[in-house]
N, C-alpha and C positions, 0 to 999 in steps of 0.2 A: 523553502519544503521546511516544514517542523513534523515530524513523527514523535508520538510519544506512545508509550508501550504501557497501555493501560491494563493488559491480564497475559502474562506470563504462563500460567503452569497447563498442563494437558485438562487429561479428562475431570479430574478431580483438583478443587481447590486447595491450597494451603495458608496457613497462616500469614505466609510470606507472598503467595502469588493468587491473584484472581483469575476465574477463564476468561479465556482469550478474547482479546479487543484491541486492535490499533487505530488511532486516530492520527489523519493526516490532513495538514493543513498545506495549503499551495494558494497565494492572493485570496479571493474573494471563496473559494473552495474547501470547505471542512466536510470531511466524511471519515466514517467507520468501515474498517475491515473486522469483520466480525463484531457479535453484541452478545458476549457471555453473560452468564446470569452477574450482578452485580456491577455491570458496565457504568449503569448510571453514578452509584456512588464512585466509582473512580473517577468519574470525569470532574464530579463535585471535588475530591480530594486537588485533582490535576488542577484546578481553577476554569475549566472547560464549561462553557455554557451550549448546552444539548437545543437552545435554539436557533444556534449560529450553522446546525449538520444542515446540509442538503442532500446528504449520498450516504447509504448504507448499502455496503457490497458484502454479499454473503458467502463465502467458500463451498459450506455444505451444511447439510442440516442436522449433524449430529448434535447432539443437548449443549454440550460443550462452547458450541458455538455461537449459539441462537438463543438462549433462555432468558437472554436479559431485554428482548426485544419489546415484549409487552410490556414492561415496566418501562422502557425509554421513551416506547409511545405515550403512556397515558403521563410521564414527565414531560411532554411536549405540551399533550392537550390542558393541563394545567397549568404552564406558565403562557396558553395563547400563543402557540407558533401560530406563526403566519402564512409562511411559503409552503411550498409541497416538499414533502420527501418521498426521494426517490430509492426505492429499493430494489437489489438488482438479486438473483440467485439462482440456481437450478433449477429445471424443470419440477415441478410441484409446489413450486412459489407461492401461487393462488391459494390451494388448499392447504399449505401450511399456515399464510397470514390467516388464513378465515379459523383456523385452528387456535391460534394465537388471542386473536381477538373475541371469540367464543367461550376463551380459558375464565374469563371474570368479568364482572361488569365495569365495561369503558362508559363513563357518562361523559369523556371528554373526548371529543373526535379531531382527527386533523386531517389534513389532504393529502394522500398516499398515493404514489403511481408506480406500480408493479412490474417490473421487466426480468422476464427470465433471461438464463445466460445462453449464449451462442458464441460458438470458438471465432474468435476476432476482435474488433472494435468493440468494446463495450460502451464508452462514450468519448467525447473529444469537446475540448472548448477551447477558449483563447491560450491557454497555459499549457496543457497537455491533453494527449491520446492515452488511452487506457486501453489494454487488449487484454486478453484472457484465452487460458488455452484446457481443455480436459485433464484433469489428472487421475491418477489410478489408485482408488480407496476403496472402503467398504461400502461407502455411497458416493453417488455423485458430486466429484468436488471440483472446485476449481482453482487456478491460480491466476495473478493476474500482473500486469507489466506496466510501467507507467512511464512514459517517455515524455520526456519536455520539449516542449517544441522551441526550434532554434531560436535565437532570439540576437538580433543587427545591433551590432555597436558601430559608431563613427568612429575613422581610424583619425585621431586631432592630429597627429605629426603630420599625414599627407596633407589633410586641410591645411597646418598652418603654412607650409609649404607654398602652397596656390594663394592664401590669403582670403581662402572662405573661414571664416570664425563662427559666426553670428548672420544667420539667412533662416528665415522661412523656409527657402529651399531646402535645408537639412533636411526636412519630415519625410521630405519624397525620398531621399537617399536612405532613411530609415525602412520606408516602406517596401525597399528593394529596388527604386526605380531608378536609372539614369538621370540626369537632370543637364540642363544647360546653364552655365554661369559664367556672364561676361563673354557670350559669343563662343563659350569653349562648353564642348560635352565632356562631364564628368562621368567617370563610369561607377557605377555602385561597388563593382570588385575593387576597384583601387581605394574609394573612398570610407570603406565599412568593412567590416567585418562578422564572422557568425561564431556566436560562443559555442562552445561543444554542450550539447545537450545533456540532462542528463539522464538514467534511466535507474528508476528504483523496480525490483522486482520481489512480490511475496507469494511464497508457498507455504500453505497450508496440508494439513493432512493429505499424505500422499504416498506411497513407496517410490521408489528410483524409478522413472520412465522416463522415455524420449522427450518428454512436454517439459519436463523439469528444466531440460538443457534448453530446449527453445525460448521459453520465457525468462531464463538467465542469461542470455547470450549477452557479453559485453556490457553486465550491467556495473555501476559503480557501487552501489549496495545490494545486496541478495538479503531478505530477511525470510528466513527458513526455519519452519518446524524441526526439532531434533528431539525427538521424542525418548529414544534410547542410546546408550553406548552398543557398539556394535557387537558385544560379546553377548547380547540380549536375543534372544532366540523371538519376544515378543514384538520386536520392530517388524521382523519376516509375518510371524502369525495375524497380527493386526493392520498388517500393511500403512505403515510407519516408516519413516526415513531415521536411519542409525548417523551417529556422527561422522563414521566414515563414507556413508552415503552423501552427507552433505559436503564433506571435502570433493569428493568426486564431481560433484553440479560444479562446485566453485571451479575448481580444474580445467573439465571439460567446456565450460562456458566463457574461461575468460574473465572471473568477476575479481573485482579490485577489493571487495568487503564482505564479509558475510556476518551477519547478528542472527540469532540462533534464540529461538523462543518454544513454548509450547513442550515444557518439561515433565517428565513423569514425577509424580508425586514421591516414587521413592530415591529422587536424588535432593538431598537436602544442601549439598552442596555441587555445583555445576562446573567447578573446578577440571575434574577428570573429561565431562565432555568437550572441554575447551581443550583440553591438553590434544586429546584424541584427532580432534578435527584441525589444531595447528601442525600437528606432528607429519600431518598428508596434505595440507593446504597452505601455499606461500602466503598467501595476502592475510590482511588482518583481520580477528576474530573476535565478536563480542558475543558473550551471554548476557542476554537480555534480563533485569528483573521490572518488575512493576514499576512503573512512572519513569523508565528511561525515556530521556530525551534527545534525539537527534537534530541538529540542524545541518541542512546541504543549502 
């Protein structure tokens, strides 16, 4: 799995930070979480091909999270995108999309499938399952939890002991089935083991609430908005998370690592934000910059 931060600012872009968007690649799936203004340019700088995208997950409809969508769709049309782009978003998605498509002249058309978010499973494939829960913000906002499906590996040491090295029957074991070999039953529980599945949680604009904990439970990586330091009253006024809120989520959910993003333009340096989270959270903390790349 590869994650690239295409925009790490809050409401206003800065010279160093574009508006919010995160690119996630896992096997054949390439998707965006939010699409702030300038996202297509950020993808170009990062060497990412928009035509490889299959899904866009919109956390909420505030402008800093969606104003790049029209430009990206036009980019796909101009580059003869052949697939179907699935766009997931809160209630009202159809109306918002119509407004975007009527905001200027769109000569290039692509196939788009719109799906309104409901709490529970967003979608699943052979590689992972994506869940969502409603957050608590000034507009309907959702967070996402990506759970990798367990992968079964062959226990080579066990198979060497019984002399089963290369055989088409190994495929049956990898699919989770017991097999018969040389008249003996080989149990899948002895001949294979499951790799621990990775869990990645993305929490966008919200104040602290129960669902931030539920989404983040036992996550290997929590990607979380952190717009203000705790001393800022604006965190509560605008229903955003402070640095101490983020640390609290990490602790209560037993998160292994936190990467924070969505910083207010007032912070020229995120060192104080990292210090405040780290002093209250025992795990690893990273303040994302645009184009930060994470491989898991």
